[in-house]
C-alpha positions as MATLAB code, in Angstrom:
seq = 'MEKIAIRIHPADSVAVALQPLSKGTEVTLEASGNAPEVTVKLEEDITAGHKFALKDIAAEEPVIKYGYPIGAAKEKIAKGHWVHTHNIHTLLEGQLEYSYDEKAAKAAWENWKKETESLTKNIPTINVYKRADGKVGIRNEIWIVPTVGCVNKLSEVLANWGNNEFCGGKPGPREEGGVEGVFTWTHPYGCSQMGGDKEQTAKILADLVHQPNAGGILVLSLGCEENNIPYFEKFIKERGDIDPKRVKFMVSQEHADEIEEGKKLLKELAEYVGQFKREEAPISELTLGMKCGGSDGMSGITANALVGRVCDALTAMGGTVMLTEVPEMFGAEQMLMNRCINKEIFDKTVNLINGFKDYYARHNQVCYENPSPGNKAGGITTLEDKSLGCVQKGGRAPVCDVLKYGERVHTKGLNLLEGPGNDIVSTTDLTGAGANMILFTTGRGNPMGAPVPTVKVATNHPLATKKANWIDVDAAEVLENGFDATRDKFIKLICDIASGRKMTKNEINGYREIAIFKDGVTL';
ca = [
      46.160   48.387  -31.274;
      45.560   47.380  -28.046;
      43.236   43.749  -27.854;
      40.310   44.031  -26.178;
      38.636   40.726  -26.686;
      39.871   36.782  -27.706;
      39.288   34.322  -29.908;
      40.655   31.568  -28.529;
      40.079   28.936  -31.448;
      38.917   29.324  -35.206;
      36.032   27.530  -34.036;
      34.939   29.192  -31.122;
      31.220   31.092  -31.239;
      32.282   32.918  -28.443;
      35.156   35.345  -27.768;
      36.280   36.383  -24.108;
      36.670   40.102  -22.768;
      40.005   41.318  -21.747;
      38.727   44.697  -20.248;
      35.769   45.985  -19.010;
      33.177   46.433  -22.769;
      31.128   48.858  -22.533;
      27.332   48.354  -24.700;
      27.544   49.533  -28.260;
      30.968   48.889  -28.396;
      32.300   47.170  -31.403;
      34.952   44.640  -31.669;
      36.861   43.411  -34.170;
      38.537   39.921  -34.605;
      41.201   39.395  -36.917;
      40.628   36.275  -39.151;
      42.511   32.828  -37.369;
      42.853   29.966  -38.933;
      40.368   29.103  -41.390;
      37.930   31.734  -39.247;
      37.101   35.167  -41.165;
      37.789   38.705  -39.347;
      34.692   39.361  -37.492;
      33.320   42.552  -35.928;
      30.996   41.656  -33.206;
      28.576   45.083  -31.747;
      28.022   44.293  -28.211;
      24.721   44.480  -27.129;
      24.941   44.468  -23.278;
      27.745   45.357  -20.644;
      30.662   42.804  -20.872;
      32.988   42.237  -17.331;
      36.464   41.235  -18.041;
      37.027   37.247  -18.657;
      33.443   37.155  -19.455;
      32.150   35.705  -22.841;
      29.979   37.466  -25.851;
      28.341   35.573  -28.885;
      30.427   36.019  -32.356;
      27.415   34.762  -34.297;
      23.451   33.823  -33.105;
      23.328   30.742  -31.118;
      19.875   28.810  -31.535;
      18.806   27.554  -28.574;
      20.417   23.945  -27.979;
      23.484   24.639  -29.917;
      26.453   24.044  -28.154;
      28.978   26.924  -27.548;
      32.235   26.445  -28.846;
      35.347   27.643  -26.925;
      38.810   26.754  -26.978;
      37.539   24.535  -30.298;
      35.334   21.963  -28.049;
      31.567   22.602  -26.170;
      31.517   24.475  -22.581;
      27.594   23.734  -22.767;
      24.447   24.062  -25.479;
      22.213   27.322  -25.116;
      19.022   27.249  -23.106;
      17.641   29.281  -25.570;
      18.499   31.489  -28.607;
      21.634   33.570  -27.686;
      21.844   36.526  -30.597;
      25.156   37.382  -31.833;
      27.193   40.107  -29.431;
      24.995   39.646  -26.420;
      26.880   38.061  -22.601;
      26.999   34.090  -23.204;
      27.327   32.632  -19.056;
      25.310   31.006  -16.352;
      21.922   32.862  -17.062;
      22.031   31.248  -20.628;
      24.092   28.085  -20.972;
      23.471   24.428  -19.243;
      26.232   21.802  -18.891;
      26.060   18.950  -21.486;
      27.774   16.548  -18.984;
      26.190   13.870  -17.447;
      27.140   10.118  -15.690;
      30.019    7.879  -17.094;
      31.188    8.337  -20.924;
      32.899    5.917  -23.487;
      36.395    7.048  -24.343;
      38.389    5.429  -27.313;
      41.688    5.418  -27.927;
      43.741    6.462  -31.349;
      46.737    5.725  -31.511;
      47.484    7.061  -34.830;
      46.335   10.424  -33.396;
      48.207    9.797  -30.120;
      51.358    9.280  -32.437;
      50.737   12.125  -34.585;
      50.061   14.747  -31.357;
      53.195   13.337  -29.940;
      55.648   13.739  -33.238;
      54.259   17.404  -33.444;
      54.754   18.589  -29.599;
      58.261   16.941  -30.368;
      59.085   19.273  -33.508;
      57.851   22.236  -31.277;
      59.713   21.565  -28.532;
      62.973   20.525  -30.447;
      64.685   24.178  -29.977;
      64.196   24.190  -26.050;
      65.836   21.345  -26.029;
      69.318   23.025  -27.493;
      70.630   24.758  -24.349;
      69.091   23.336  -21.124;
      69.412   25.752  -18.071;
      71.085   24.204  -14.905;
      69.769   24.544  -11.181;
      71.796   24.337   -7.799;
      70.245   21.401   -5.981;
      70.536   19.433   -2.992;
      71.252   15.199   -4.153;
      69.603   12.911   -2.135;
      70.994    9.313   -1.769;
      67.291    7.738   -3.450;
      68.630    9.441   -6.788;
      65.986   12.430   -6.055;
      67.106   16.182   -6.237;
      66.294   18.764   -3.616;
      65.504   22.471   -3.899;
      64.972   23.102   -0.298;
      67.300   21.714    2.770;
      64.427   21.914    5.538;
      63.776   19.885    8.520;
      60.401   18.574    8.488;
      58.469   17.261   11.617;
      55.782   15.130   10.696;
      52.924   14.839   13.355;
      51.178   10.928   13.382;
      48.726   11.622   14.540;
      46.813   15.300   15.745;
      47.220   14.985   19.117;
      50.881   16.211   18.930;
      50.299   19.197   16.888;
      51.396   21.662   18.980;
      54.247   19.854   20.185;
      55.537   20.030   16.991;
      54.850   23.610   16.037;
      56.636   24.411   19.578;
      59.518   22.308   18.366;
      59.750   24.011   15.082;
      60.252   27.345   16.121;
      62.523   26.594   18.934;
      64.540   24.795   15.940;
      64.588   27.956   13.277;
      65.294   30.028   16.285;
      68.599   28.236   17.500;
      69.617   26.601   13.301;
      68.315   29.652   11.334;
      68.391   32.627   13.506;
      64.295   32.771   13.525;
      64.892   33.533    9.815;
      63.974   30.496    7.876;
      64.845   31.295    4.044;
      66.892   29.427    1.079;
      70.591   29.627    1.143;
      72.661   30.308   -2.181;
      75.206   28.046    0.152;
      73.762   24.985    1.780;
      72.807   24.349    5.515;
      69.667   23.810    7.107;
      67.104   26.244    5.574;
      64.287   25.658    8.479;
      62.396   24.085   10.522;
      58.769   22.862    9.920;
      55.961   21.178   11.075;
      52.703   19.793    8.701;
      50.044   19.518   11.364;
      46.902   17.408   10.539;
      43.694   16.343   12.906;
      44.247   12.776   11.693;
      45.847    9.669   12.726;
      43.931    8.319   14.696;
      39.777    7.352   15.399;
      40.112    6.569   11.429;
      39.116    3.469    9.764;
      39.774    1.582    6.326;
      40.728    3.681    3.802;
      41.297    7.078    5.651;
      43.939    5.310    7.903;
      45.669    4.188    4.952;
      45.050    7.505    3.459;
      46.585    9.212    5.851;
      49.340    7.400    6.317;
      50.322    7.222    3.033;
      50.724   10.797    2.205;
      52.832   11.395    6.037;
      54.962    8.394    4.476;
      55.139   10.667    1.329;
      56.190   13.827    3.165;
      58.927   11.723    4.646;
      60.110   10.800    1.521;
      60.135   14.225    0.187;
      63.440   15.490   -1.195;
      63.410   18.834   -0.377;
      63.657   17.635    3.257;
      67.360   16.916    4.353;
      66.257   15.231    7.684;
      62.796   14.461    8.651;
      61.541   13.941   12.516;
      58.250   11.480   12.793;
      56.889   12.673   15.892;
      54.594    9.965   17.712;
      52.111   10.429   20.913;
      51.931    6.265   21.767;
      49.073    5.189   21.370;
      47.462    5.718   18.595;
      46.431    3.950   15.743;
      49.036    5.275   13.309;
      51.685    4.395   15.972;
      55.407    4.467   14.701;
      55.732    0.412   13.431;
      52.465    1.305   11.399;
      53.102    3.709   10.012;
      56.863    2.454    9.793;
      55.619   -0.037    7.230;
      54.198    3.055    5.166;
      57.622    4.744    4.778;
      59.266    1.424    4.310;
      57.436    0.569    1.350;
      58.597    4.173   -0.423;
      62.175    3.731    0.212;
      64.709    2.865    2.862;
      65.251    4.758    6.458;
      68.458    6.411    6.859;
      68.280    6.941   10.533;
      70.817    9.296   10.000;
      68.210   11.454    7.700;
      65.144   10.386    9.572;
      64.465   10.455   13.310;
      61.547    8.861   15.358;
      60.250    9.867   18.599;
      57.255    9.003   20.902;
      55.673   11.721   23.037;
      54.615    9.261   25.457;
      57.916    7.691   26.470;
      59.958   10.536   27.550;
      59.471   12.383   30.721;
      60.291   15.954   29.272;
      59.651   15.450   25.310;
      60.340   18.998   24.579;
      63.511   18.282   25.695;
      64.246   14.937   23.962;
      62.980   16.802   21.127;
      65.394   19.243   20.295;
      68.274   16.758   21.283;
      67.142   15.012   17.663;
      66.681   18.097   15.803;
      70.348   18.831   17.045;
      71.122   15.239   15.338;
      69.406   16.156   12.701;
      70.646   19.853   12.147;
      74.183   18.476   12.335;
      73.594   16.044    9.332;
      71.203   18.601    7.412;
      73.624   20.954    7.303;
      76.787   19.196    5.835;
      74.206   19.276    2.553;
      75.701   21.934   -0.706;
      74.257   22.643   -2.968;
      75.059   20.822   -6.501;
      74.826   22.093  -10.401;
      72.067   19.838  -12.320;
      70.136   20.029  -15.167;
      66.579   21.144  -15.049;
      65.655   17.940  -15.827;
      66.176   16.759  -12.734;
      63.218   19.739  -11.531;
      59.851   18.082  -10.526;
      57.168   20.514  -10.767;
      53.150   20.463   -9.596;
      50.848   22.358  -11.801;
      47.707   23.572   -9.848;
      44.795   26.215  -10.196;
      42.714   27.977   -7.792;
      40.302   30.645   -7.894;
      40.209   30.671  -11.482;
      38.621   33.097  -13.555;
      37.814   33.332  -17.434;
      41.503   34.710  -17.985;
      42.497   31.488  -16.407;
      43.027   29.426  -19.652;
      44.199   32.436  -21.748;
      46.962   33.631  -19.822;
      48.565   31.745  -16.836;
      47.406   28.279  -17.963;
      48.090   28.592  -21.039;
      51.481   30.014  -19.602;
      52.226   27.366  -17.383;
      50.954   24.450  -20.089;
      54.122   26.275  -22.175;
      56.297   25.645  -19.007;
      55.100   21.883  -19.042;
      55.971   21.573  -22.510;
      59.528   22.989  -22.033;
      60.435   21.444  -19.066;
      59.450   17.425  -20.274;
      61.094   18.089  -23.820;
      64.174   18.861  -21.372;
      63.241   16.053  -20.280;
      61.836   16.886  -16.437;
      58.671   15.716  -14.703;
      55.477   17.165  -14.192;
      52.269   16.702  -12.223;
      48.796   17.057  -13.044;
      46.067   16.949  -10.856;
      42.524   18.094   -9.830;
      40.554   15.221  -11.601;
      37.129   16.817  -11.371;
      38.187   19.754  -13.482;
      39.369   17.342  -16.110;
      35.617   16.607  -16.593;
      35.017   17.728  -19.956;
      37.892   18.282  -21.311;
      39.487   14.482  -20.790;
      39.540   13.540  -24.121;
      42.421   16.122  -25.136;
      44.033   14.497  -22.289;
      43.161   10.115  -23.609;
      44.519   11.448  -26.946;
      47.902   12.079  -25.862;
      48.150    8.883  -23.685;
      51.787    7.407  -24.719;
      50.096    4.067  -25.466;
      46.414    1.895  -24.611;
      47.442    1.110  -20.987;
      48.027    4.445  -20.383;
      45.026    5.421  -22.015;
      42.949    3.188  -20.014;
      44.707    4.218  -16.877;
      43.486    7.433  -17.445;
      40.200    6.331  -18.249;
      40.116    4.636  -14.485;
      41.027    7.953  -12.862;
      38.610   10.070  -14.403;
      35.788    6.992  -13.852;
      36.917    6.085  -10.225;
      36.794    9.832   -9.378;
      32.717    9.706  -11.186;
      32.105    7.225   -8.896;
      33.129    8.520   -6.185;
      30.427   11.184   -6.568;
      28.168    8.983   -6.705;
      28.615    6.668   -4.017;
      27.851   10.260   -1.846;
      24.577   10.686   -4.289;
      26.077   14.361   -5.838;
      26.336   15.938   -8.733;
      29.640   15.606  -10.296;
      29.450   18.704  -13.345;
      28.164   21.412  -10.753;
      32.527   21.974   -9.804;
      33.101   26.429  -10.751;
      32.513   27.679   -7.307;
      30.754   31.202   -7.127;
      34.156   33.039   -7.120;
      34.731   31.418  -10.597;
      31.277   32.581  -12.068;
      31.792   36.006  -10.685;
      35.255   35.440  -12.658;
      33.290   34.624  -16.047;
      33.343   30.672  -16.034;
      30.132   29.210  -16.552;
      30.343   25.087  -16.640;
      32.113   22.649  -15.988;
      33.697   22.392  -19.528;
      34.186   25.825  -19.846;
      36.522   25.404  -15.902;
      37.993   22.317  -17.428;
      38.941   23.013  -20.721;
      40.550   26.121  -19.113;
      42.014   23.916  -16.379;
      43.997   21.404  -18.691;
      45.900   24.133  -20.504;
      48.536   23.930  -17.402;
      49.575   20.321  -18.989;
      50.618   22.133  -22.507;
      50.529   19.814  -25.612;
      53.120   16.991  -23.822;
      52.501   13.591  -23.789;
      50.636   12.056  -21.228;
      53.637    9.276  -19.494;
      51.862    7.625  -16.513;
      48.880    7.893  -14.300;
      49.451    8.171  -10.717;
      47.387    6.906   -7.635;
      46.311    9.285   -4.625;
      49.557    8.690   -1.991;
      51.495    7.089   -4.783;
      55.254    8.675   -5.264;
      56.040    9.998   -9.367;
      58.554    7.959  -11.221;
      58.031    8.221  -14.579;
      59.714   11.611  -16.527;
      57.269   13.488  -18.403;
      53.792   14.461  -18.090;
      51.865   12.275  -14.969;
      48.394   12.775  -13.699;
      48.144   12.098  -10.346;
      44.748   11.506   -8.551;
      43.041   14.012   -6.475;
      40.610   16.179   -5.690;
      40.121   20.103   -7.042;
      40.338   21.442   -3.421;
      43.834   23.766   -3.144;
      45.373   22.560   -0.017;
      44.549   18.548   -0.597;
      45.836   18.645   -4.525;
      48.555   20.486   -3.725;
      49.332   18.551   -0.724;
      48.735   15.305   -2.669;
      51.176   16.780   -5.214;
      54.009   17.381   -2.743;
      54.036   14.397   -1.455;
      54.238   12.707   -4.876;
      57.325   14.049   -5.082;
      57.078   18.114   -6.871;
      59.807   19.959   -5.825;
      58.007   22.757   -6.557;
      54.256   23.816   -7.344;
      53.333   26.821  -10.195;
      49.871   27.808   -9.156;
      47.727   29.943  -11.091;
      44.846   31.960  -10.137;
      41.949   34.637  -11.202;
      40.589   35.533   -8.191;
      43.807   35.431   -5.032;
      44.831   32.804   -2.894;
      47.661   33.437    0.060;
      48.064   29.067    0.548;
      51.042   27.425    0.359;
      52.291   23.833    0.101;
      55.343   22.645    2.090;
      57.328   23.633   -1.273;
      57.457   26.962   -2.943;
      54.470   27.428   -4.374;
      54.740   29.997   -7.198;
      51.388   31.999   -7.542;
      50.606   32.857  -10.877;
      47.965   35.844  -11.546;
      45.523   35.724  -15.007;
      44.874   39.001  -14.851;
      47.057   42.594  -14.066;
      44.518   44.090  -11.660;
      44.724   41.255   -9.281;
      49.126   40.800  -10.013;
      48.989   44.602   -8.573;
      46.567   44.281   -5.564;
      48.191   41.259   -4.013;
      51.191   42.054   -4.777;
      52.070   40.336   -1.726;
      50.647   36.744   -2.561;
      51.345   37.077   -6.469;
      55.149   35.624   -8.043;
      54.437   35.761  -11.395;
      51.937   37.852  -13.603;
      50.951   35.963  -16.817;
      49.301   38.201  -18.305;
      51.832   40.050  -19.586;
      51.653   36.809  -22.430;
      49.040   39.445  -23.617;
      51.464   42.334  -25.119;
      55.125   39.888  -24.819;
      53.713   37.190  -26.277;
      54.448   33.173  -24.851;
      57.782   32.578  -25.690;
      59.559   35.795  -24.030;
      57.393   35.436  -21.249;
      57.753   31.624  -20.755;
      61.563   32.341  -21.212;
      61.442   34.801  -18.109;
      59.256   32.231  -16.128;
      61.488   29.864  -16.672;
      64.839   32.148  -15.168;
      62.474   32.305  -12.133;
      62.091   28.792  -12.056;
      65.670   28.359  -11.802;
      66.558   31.356   -9.624;
      63.732   29.853   -6.714;
      65.163   26.227   -7.554;
      68.789   27.602   -6.818;
      68.360   28.824   -3.530;
      68.472   32.828   -5.358;
      64.733   33.863   -4.388;
      61.674   32.852   -2.325;
      58.035   32.749   -3.475;
      55.760   34.827   -1.436;
      54.639   32.019   -0.070;
      57.837   31.400    1.842;
      58.590   35.045    2.671;
      54.706   34.747    4.347;
      55.453   31.543    5.984;
      52.324   30.401    4.460;
      52.291   26.534    4.186;
      50.348   23.882    5.072;
      48.559   20.729    4.120;
      45.770   18.351    4.163;
      44.542   15.460    3.676;
      41.516   13.484    1.759;
      39.022   11.734    3.363;
      36.252    9.974    2.383;
      35.296    7.667    5.508;
      33.585    8.108    9.603;
      35.514    9.652   12.438;
      35.194    7.108   15.443;
];
């Protein structure tokens, strides 16, 4: 019998429609946990991804989804009625007090270990590029990193030339190794910035210099900018040694013909990068970033939950995962705090959450009005609703570390990374922190990609079918095939992408870009 709606947690007072349901339809939800079977006659049409009440909900009574409150009823909501922005309000306000329960955290960790133990008995291998700093790359590209926006077009000319010269105009992964493409990460910054913004620009660009998917780097400067090479070089060195064979510097104002000089340096880099060949390594050497964008009411049920299963599997195998989008943890942060491996990491998580709330307060903005018009149209009602679905991407893995914006990952397991919800800023953040690949879930569709392979995971069949040129994985398969089989299929795809056997849609389309977080004035 086809499943037409789902009650996510036994304690939930709402269910989610898995397809459009008409008024008068009788929906039966089977017993689960301590929740009995329930039959609901719908009193309104319910759009796919939207919620309906499983019981009468009194005015100001919390509305429960994922086993947690997603807000409270503005008025009485009768059983079978649509539950959305017109009759729910958020329960979030200001900073909250948090407490760490070490006993509960250890219990959660032990449960996770038991649940994932079987996954550690047959760890897949991938074919990667081993770098001098101990990291691995899944691509062997040459990256041009402009220190300032003034040389953006120059960098694009050089990248286009490099792709024609070294890749026959067709950049892409190669199983046998060699130069796999020349790319530039243009941005409007590097000058006319002050204080924190100036430093953040340098930090993120320095992170890109050390990104292991890049076999060689050309740092391209104008010469008179604030983020000049002597200034920028300090940030690069803070993050690791500079190998002169891997990293070349060029100051455009110092050369009569900057194009010819750039070509010369790219040829030197191509000779160095071309020597690398793929070598076998366990999947535990991989670092994944988790991201969602254009979410809908199915996100927490299919795509984010599937990515969470991948997170659990990879971290159990000894791999590294990063979860960011701090504003989309508001309302669900206690779930993450309950899994912190010790009090120090718990305190870091509290500071991560409160620090972002302070950021909103400094700008006199309300921090709980996050769901976009597209989110709401897709069935997400409040920030709690969005956040509880968003954090599903972290599975049940223990939280092992918390990273500042612009910091590189150095701890195996699940890491929380400071960053906003903005899609391009957060994927750049994940790339800079060291993600080899990003798993990007979406319910509405989004074509953009990060500098690293960006796997688009659709929450529903219609999106996966309609935008097949954007989407790599149809997570709605979990509703028919179950999580374990779909997860295993997904992990095989990840191995194929990491090993250069397959390209992501963003790579095929050439959709790659960066954006840097900005919090200050422009001179």
